[in-house]
Every structure is written in structure tokens, then in C-alpha cells.
C-alpha positions as CSV (number, residue, x, y, z in Angstrom):
1,F,15.9,83.5,35.0
2,V,14.4,86.9,35.6
3,E,11.7,85.3,37.8
4,S,14.4,83.6,39.7
5,G,16.1,86.9,40.5
6,W,18.9,87.1,38.0
7,T,19.8,90.6,37.0
8,D,22.6,90.2,34.6
9,I,21.0,88.3,31.5
10,S,22.6,87.4,28.1
11,L,20.5,86.6,25.1
12,A,22.9,84.3,23.1
13,I,21.4,84.4,19.7
14,P,21.4,87.1,17.1
15,F,18.8,89.7,18.4
16,P,15.3,88.5,17.5
17,Q,13.4,91.5,16.6
18,N,10.0,90.4,17.9
19,Y,11.5,90.5,21.6
20,I,12.0,94.2,21.4
21,H,9.0,94.7,24.0
22,E,10.3,92.1,26.5
23,I,13.9,93.5,26.4
24,Q,12.5,96.9,27.0
25,A,10.4,95.4,30.1
26,F,13.7,93.9,31.4
27,L,15.6,97.1,31.0
28,D,13.0,99.0,32.9
29,Q,13.3,96.7,35.9
30,G,16.9,97.6,36.2
31,I,18.1,94.3,34.6
32,D,21.5,94.4,33.0
33,V,21.0,92.9,29.5
34,S,23.3,91.9,26.7
35,V,22.4,90.9,23.3
36,Y,23.9,89.6,20.2
37,I,24.0,91.0,16.7
38,D,25.5,90.0,13.5
39,N,24.5,92.6,11.0
40,K,23.6,96.2,10.9
41,E,20.0,95.6,10.3
42,Q,19.6,94.0,14.0
43,F,21.6,97.1,15.6
44,E,18.9,99.5,13.9
45,F,16.1,97.7,15.7
46,L,18.1,98.3,19.1
47,K,17.6,101.9,18.5
48,Q,14.1,101.5,19.6
49,L,15.0,100.9,23.0
50,T,14.8,103.8,25.5
51,R,17.5,102.6,27.9
52,P,20.9,101.6,27.1
53,I,21.8,97.9,26.4
54,N,24.9,95.7,26.2
55,V,25.9,94.9,22.5
56,C,28.0,91.9,21.7
57,I,29.2,91.3,18.1
58,E,29.1,87.5,17.2
59,I,32.0,86.1,15.4
60,D,31.7,83.2,12.9
61,L,35.0,81.2,12.9
62,G,33.8,78.8,10.1
63,Q,30.9,76.9,11.6
64,L,28.6,78.7,9.3
65,R,25.8,79.1,11.8
66,T,25.3,82.8,12.7
67,G,28.1,85.6,13.2
68,I,30.1,87.8,11.0
69,N,32.9,86.0,9.3
70,W,36.2,86.6,11.2
71,K,37.9,87.8,8.2
72,Y,35.6,90.6,7.6
73,S,37.2,93.0,9.9
74,S,36.2,96.1,8.2
75,E,32.5,95.2,8.5
76,I,33.2,94.5,12.3
77,I,35.0,97.9,12.8
78,N,31.9,99.7,11.2
79,L,29.5,97.9,13.4
80,I,31.6,98.8,16.6
81,Q,31.8,102.4,15.5
82,D,27.9,102.4,15.0
83,I,27.5,101.3,18.6
84,H,30.0,103.8,19.9
85,H,27.9,106.7,18.3
86,S,24.7,105.3,19.9
87,N,23.3,105.3,23.5
88,H,24.1,101.5,23.7
89,S,27.2,100.1,25.0
90,F,29.6,97.8,23.0
91,S,30.4,95.0,25.2
92,C,32.6,92.4,23.3
93,I,33.3,90.0,20.4
94,T,32.0,86.6,21.2
95,S,32.1,83.4,19.3
96,H,31.0,79.8,19.8
97,F,33.5,76.8,19.0
98,G,30.7,74.8,17.5
99,D,33.3,73.2,15.2
100,L,34.6,71.1,18.2
101,Y,31.3,69.1,18.2
102,D,32.6,67.5,14.8
103,I,35.8,66.0,16.2
104,D,36.4,62.4,17.0
105,G,37.8,62.9,20.6
106,K,40.3,64.4,22.6
107,E,43.2,63.5,20.0
108,T,42.1,66.2,17.5
109,F,40.7,68.7,20.2
110,K,43.8,70.7,20.6
111,F,44.3,71.1,16.8
112,V,41.0,72.4,16.2
113,F,40.9,74.6,19.3
114,S,44.4,76.0,18.5
115,D,43.0,77.0,15.0
116,L,39.8,78.6,16.3
117,M,41.9,80.4,18.9
118,T,44.3,81.7,16.4
119,K,41.5,83.2,14.2
120,I,39.6,85.0,16.9
121,L,43.0,86.3,18.4
122,N,43.9,87.4,14.9
123,L,40.8,89.4,14.6
124,K,41.2,90.9,18.0
125,E,44.7,92.0,17.2
126,Q,43.4,94.0,14.1
127,L,40.4,95.6,16.1
128,D,42.8,96.5,19.1
129,Q,44.9,98.5,16.4
130,H,42.0,100.4,15.3
131,F,40.4,101.3,18.8
132,S,42.0,103.1,21.6
133,D,40.4,100.6,24.3
134,P,41.2,96.8,23.9
135,I,38.4,94.7,22.7
136,Q,37.0,92.3,25.1
137,L,36.8,88.8,24.1
138,S,33.9,86.5,25.3
139,L,34.0,82.8,24.5
140,G,31.5,80.0,25.3
141,D,31.1,76.3,24.4
142,T,31.1,73.3,26.6
143,L,33.9,71.3,25.1
144,S,36.3,74.3,25.2
145,I,35.6,74.7,29.0
146,L,36.2,71.1,29.5
147,G,39.1,70.4,27.2
148,A,41.3,73.7,27.3
149,T,43.4,75.0,30.1
150,I,44.5,78.4,28.5
151,F,42.3,81.0,27.0
152,E,44.6,83.8,25.8
153,E,43.4,87.4,26.2
154,T,39.9,86.1,27.0
155,F,38.1,88.1,29.7
156,E,34.8,85.9,30.0
157,L,33.9,82.4,29.3
158,R,30.2,81.8,28.5
159,A,29.8,78.0,28.7
160,G,26.6,76.1,28.0
161,N,26.1,72.7,29.0
162,F,29.1,71.8,31.1
163,M,27.5,71.4,34.3
164,L,24.9,68.7,33.2
165,N,26.9,67.0,30.4
166,D,25.3,64.3,28.0
167,L,26.2,61.5,25.8
168,M,27.6,63.7,22.9
169,I,30.1,64.9,25.5
170,Q,31.0,61.8,27.2
171,S,31.4,59.8,23.8
172,K,34.2,62.3,22.8
173,G,36.0,61.5,26.0
174,F,35.4,65.1,27.9
175,C,33.4,63.5,30.9
176,E,32.5,60.1,32.3
177,F,29.0,58.6,32.7
178,S,29.0,59.7,36.4
179,D,29.4,63.2,35.2
180,I,26.1,63.3,33.4
181,G,23.7,65.3,35.6
182,C,20.6,65.0,33.6
183,L,18.6,61.8,33.3
184,V,15.1,60.8,32.1
185,K,13.2,58.3,34.1
186,A,10.8,56.0,32.1
187,Q,8.6,53.0,32.7
188,V,8.8,49.8,30.9
189,I,5.4,49.6,28.8
190,S,6.1,46.4,26.8
191,K,8.7,43.7,26.1
192,F,9.5,41.4,23.6
193,D,11.9,38.3,24.5
194,S,11.7,37.0,20.9
195,D,13.9,39.7,19.4
196,S,15.5,41.3,22.6
197,R,13.8,44.5,22.8
198,F,11.6,46.4,25.4
199,V,9.8,49.7,25.2
200,L,10.0,52.8,27.5
201,H,7.2,55.3,27.9
202,C,9.4,58.0,26.7
203,G,9.6,59.2,22.9
204,G,10.4,62.1,20.6
205,V,8.3,64.7,22.7
206,H,10.7,63.8,25.6
207,L,14.1,63.3,23.9
208,S,13.6,65.5,20.8
209,K,14.7,62.6,18.6
210,E,18.4,63.7,18.7
211,K,20.5,60.6,17.4
212,H,24.0,60.1,18.1
213,S,26.3,59.2,15.2
214,L,27.5,56.3,17.1
215,D,25.3,53.0,16.5
216,S,26.3,51.9,20.0
217,I,24.3,55.0,21.5
218,N,21.7,55.7,18.8
219,Y,18.9,57.7,20.8
220,G,20.3,57.2,24.1
221,L,21.4,54.6,26.7
222,V,19.7,53.3,29.7
223,A,20.2,52.1,33.2
224,P,17.8,50.4,35.6
225,V,16.5,52.4,38.5
226,N,18.1,50.5,41.3
227,S,19.5,53.5,43.2
228,E,19.2,57.3,43.4
229,W,21.6,57.7,40.4
230,P,23.3,55.2,38.3
231,D,27.1,54.8,37.7
232,K,27.1,53.7,34.2
233,P,24.5,52.5,31.5
234,L,23.7,48.9,30.7
235,A,26.2,47.5,28.1
236,E,25.0,46.4,24.8
237,T,21.8,48.3,25.2
238,S,20.6,51.4,23.5
239,I,17.3,53.2,22.3
240,V,17.4,52.1,18.6
241,D,14.0,53.9,17.6
242,L,11.8,56.8,18.9
243,F,8.2,57.6,18.3
244,Q,5.9,60.2,20.1
245,E,5.7,58.3,23.2
246,H,7.7,55.2,22.7
247,A,11.4,54.4,23.1
248,V,12.3,51.0,21.6
249,V,15.4,49.5,23.6
250,H,17.3,46.7,22.1
251,S,19.6,44.6,24.2
252,I,21.0,41.3,24.9
253,P,18.6,38.3,25.9
254,Q,19.5,38.0,29.5
255,V,18.9,41.7,30.1
256,V,15.5,41.6,28.4
257,N,14.4,38.3,30.3
258,S,15.2,40.0,33.4
259,I,12.9,43.0,33.1
260,N,9.1,43.0,34.1
261,I,6.4,45.4,32.8
262,G,6.3,48.4,34.9
263,D,10.1,48.6,35.9
264,L,11.9,52.0,35.9
265,F,14.8,53.0,33.7
266,W,17.0,55.8,33.6
267,I,17.8,57.3,30.1
268,Y,21.0,59.0,29.3
269,P,20.2,61.7,26.7
270,V,22.1,62.3,23.6
271,H,21.8,66.1,24.1
272,S,20.6,67.1,27.6
273,C,19.9,70.8,26.3
274,L,16.9,69.5,24.0
275,T,15.8,66.8,26.9
276,M,15.7,69.5,29.7
277,D,13.7,72.0,27.4
278,A,11.3,69.3,26.4
279,M,10.8,67.9,29.9
280,Y,10.3,71.6,31.4
281,H,7.5,72.1,29.0
282,K,5.9,69.1,30.3
283,N,6.3,70.2,33.9
284,K,8.4,67.1,34.6
285,I,11.8,68.4,36.0
286,N,13.0,67.0,39.5
287,Y,16.0,68.2,40.9
288,L,18.0,65.9,43.4
């Protein structure tokens, strides 16, 4: 991002201490850098920086990934006070509504989203009573961006994957197949009419072995490369197994019988973030 000219960068994980020199270099270049923290030890490391940085406190609303538990308001207040007394700037409290990825679909979205918003707004209210200036609230996750219309008292949305989408999002009803903007192109390297399967040159090093909970999706769906971009994947066809460089696809006999060795197929990834990262490091990214 920096090499592409971005001057406002947010490192959206709890501050990794071994990045301290890279962060200092960004600050020296005049780049506006924001970092996340979720405990006092991380903040102590930030004191090594010779230029001010924006500090965001990550809040855990129940996902049990990273962040300070939303109920621990006194710990959060103390950390905000420490930031205020330093050369750095307190930016906001922030949270990722990761629990939404466990819902079945849109039917349960509003209940889970409302519960998460209630928790973070409850915390914000407590903090606002303690500090003279209102606490800024920054939220960021794809399903919230796609499914919600109101974000009360939120000054910033930091979404992740909502521009590209993937099968994880489509299967929950938050986008259509035509909204998925990240596909992998792979060639047929083998086929077996006897058990209705064919093999694509695309494996775990390309798709990161991310398996969907639905058996109808497994490791991904496919569509033949007949045009610039497909409308939807083939029915009754999915990647059933992944090896390092092999994707085993099972389909119905009439589909497999019509395929020739060397044919090209699009693969709809289960998780486009992992796929983009894997293909980026293989220098295989093309933009349409």
C-alpha cells in the first residue's frame, strides 16, 4: 500500500512488536499510521517510536480472538488514560464482528448484529461518561457492511472483503455469484469418466485448503472459461479434495464427458482473502 502511494495505513491486528522498525520508517516518511492494541504491554513497546502514532483499542465482543473483553471497562479506561498521557494519539475503540460468520444466513443476522451493536454501544456509553470528549467508534467486517443499514454512533467503517466477496459470503445470502470478483483460472490436467471426476492444476498452495461447511461447496465451485467472467458455477459440481498442486472436482457424468484435457476452468474460492494472498506471492494476480 505504501509503495502504491497510500498515506493513511491501519495495521488491523494487535501490534506485532517485531514491526517496530518498519512502523518507525513509515512515520519518518510522513505516513499516517494507526495500530491496534489490546493490552498494556503492547503500548509499552509503542513508546520506542520517536514520532506520534494513532492507537486504536481493539474490543472483543465474544468471538474470543483478540481484543479486550467489552465488559472490562476499567481496564479499557486505564489504557486510554495511558495513551492520553503519552506522545501518541488515542484514535478509537474498534471491533470486528466475527461472530456473524457463524450464522446460518440473513434470517439470524439482525439478531446477532443487534446484540453485538448493543454491547459495543454499552461500552461506549460508559467510556463517554468518564472522558470529556466522546469516544470514537470504528467497526469493520464484511457481513455487517453488506447486511446492515444503520451503524449507530459509528464514525468509521473498516470493511475487509466486501468488494471481492467469496463463497463464504454468497452461501449466507449476502451476495450473488455475479458479485464475486475474485476467481482462479486453472487447467484440466486429468479426468476420469468412470467415477465422474476431473483434476485441475490448482491446489492447497493456491486456495489455502479453506473448506466450506456445506458439502455442496467443499473446497470451491467451478465454471468453464467460456467468456471473460462467468455468471454462475456449474450445478452439482465442486472441488472435493485438495492436494499441493491438484484440485479434484466431482461432477455429474454429462459434465465430465464434455471436458477435454487442457480445458480452462474458473474456480470460485471459499475465502478470497486467502486465495488472493496465496496467488499474490506466486506472482499470478491479473486485474480485469
